[in-house]
N, C-alpha and C positions, 0 to 999 in steps of 0.2 A: 504494500500500500503506498500512496505517495506521503513521505512526512510532510508534516509543518514545519516550516522552518523559521528560525527568528536569530536569536543568541545561541540556540542549540534545536536540535531536532527532536519532535515528538510525531510518533507515528500514531495512526489512527486507532492501532490495537491498543495502545498506550493512553489513547483520550478515551476511548470506550470503557478502558479501565479505571480510569479515573472517575467518569461518569458514573458508571456501575456504583463505586464506592461513595459517592456523594448520595446517589439517589438511594441506595440504601438507606442510609440516614433520613433522608427526607421520608422515603415512605413509613418509617417508623414511626414516625411523628404527626404525620398527616391527619390521621384521627382526630388529634387535638385542635387542629383548625376546624376541619368538618364539623366538630361538636360545637364548636363557638360560633360558626358563620356559616350554617350548613347550605346556604343556597348562591354560596360562591364558589364556582367551578374554577377558577385560576389557579391555585397550586395544584390541583388536582391534571390539569391539561398541560401544565409545566414538566409533571413527574412522566404523562405518557409522552410527551415530546422526548423527554430525555431517555424513555425506555426505547423509542422506535429507533433514536441513535445507538444506543448500547445493542440492540438487537441487528444492527446492519445496515439500516438506512444511513444515506449521507449526512452530512449537517447541511440545517436547512433553516430558513426566516423562521418556520416555525419554532426552531430551540430558542432563539432570540427574542421572537414576540411573546412567547408564553413564559420566558423567563424575566422578562420587564412586567408582563402582567402579573405573574405571582409576588414580586418585588411591591406593586403597587396595592396589591391585596395585605401584605405584611404591614404597610404602613397604613393601612385601614382596619388593621385589626384589634379588637376590641381589648385585648389584653397579651401581656408579656407572652404568655406561651401559644399564642394561636400566632403573634406576628413572627415569633423565630420558627415555629413551623413553617409556615408562607414563606418565608425568607429560606429556608433549607427547601424547601419545592423550585424556589428560581433557582438557588444554585445547582440544583441538580440538572434543570434544563442548560443552564449556561457552561457546565462542565464541557460540554461539548465543545466550546469556542476558548478553551484555555489557552493562551498565549505563551509560546516559548521565549520570553523575555527575560532577561536576570532584573525581574522586580520583585520587590518581596510582598507586593500587595496582592500578586498572583497566588500566592498560598492561600490566600482567602477560599478562591474558588477550588482549592482540593480540600480544605479543613474547616471551612466557617461551618457546614452543616454538621459536623460531626461535634464541632465544639457548642452549636445550638442545641443538640441532642444532649450533650452534658450539664448545659444550663439547666434545660426543662429538667433533668433528674434533680438538680439540687433544688430548684423553686417545689417542685412536689416532694423533695425532701425537708421543706418548712425553712430553705435556706440552707442546709446543713451540706457543706463544700464536698465532704465526704462521698455525696452520692455522685459529683460531676467527677473527683477523682476514680472511682469505679470505673465510670461510663469511660473515662478516658483510658483507664488500663484495660479495659475488652476492646476498645477502638485497635490501641496499638498491639494487641494480641492477635487481633484480625486483620489487619491491614495487609493487603495484598503485596508482596515484595514488588511486584512493578509498579505500584502506586508510590511506595517508599523511594523507588530508584527515581523516579518522577520530580517528587518532591525534593529530594538531594541535587536537582538542578537547580533549584531556585534558592535566594538568599533566605534566610530565616523570618518567619512570619515576625511583624512588629508587634511588640507587646502591646500597646492600644492601653486605653482608659478603661474601657467599658469590661464589663465580665466576661461577655462572648470571645471580645479581642485578647482578653487574659488567659482562657481556657484553650485558644487556637494558639498561641503560642507556647503552651504547656506542651499540648498535642504534638506541634511542631517538633518540640526538643526532643519529647520522646520518641517518636519515630526515627527522628534523624540518628539518635542514639542506640536505637534496637541493633541488636547484633542478629548475626545470622542472614544478614541482607547483602 
């Protein structure tokens, strides 16, 4: 398959692996958005567009449009959990367009959905950070080697000030230092 070039190459197989990784996180929290906003199909449409790419379809305008729509749904969400879930769905659709440029901001396209999943676990545990830590450990243990290899081509994630950014930076460090890859 033709690689996507920039500061380095990314193959379509690598992009699909990243999209699958992100989509799995988004699918696991999508019910939280659907419970809060049952009549808004935008996050589900973003996940469906991501799944089409993962299953072999080419990258298309559909991933871009549904990603933007899901992120709009996140901005309109009634609470933090549904916002984080919709944002993860938008990230799933946009993963097909991960750019091979050496910018730390690109790491968000790989890890933010999982950071959101960890933050939702923390919120569900009445703010207990141990719930997020457990979730990050699970992600680290289950992340495919191909995704970790792609991640290591980018500069480390910025720490940021909000809780999701901080969790993303922690996950980034854990994955980069994971042994056996």
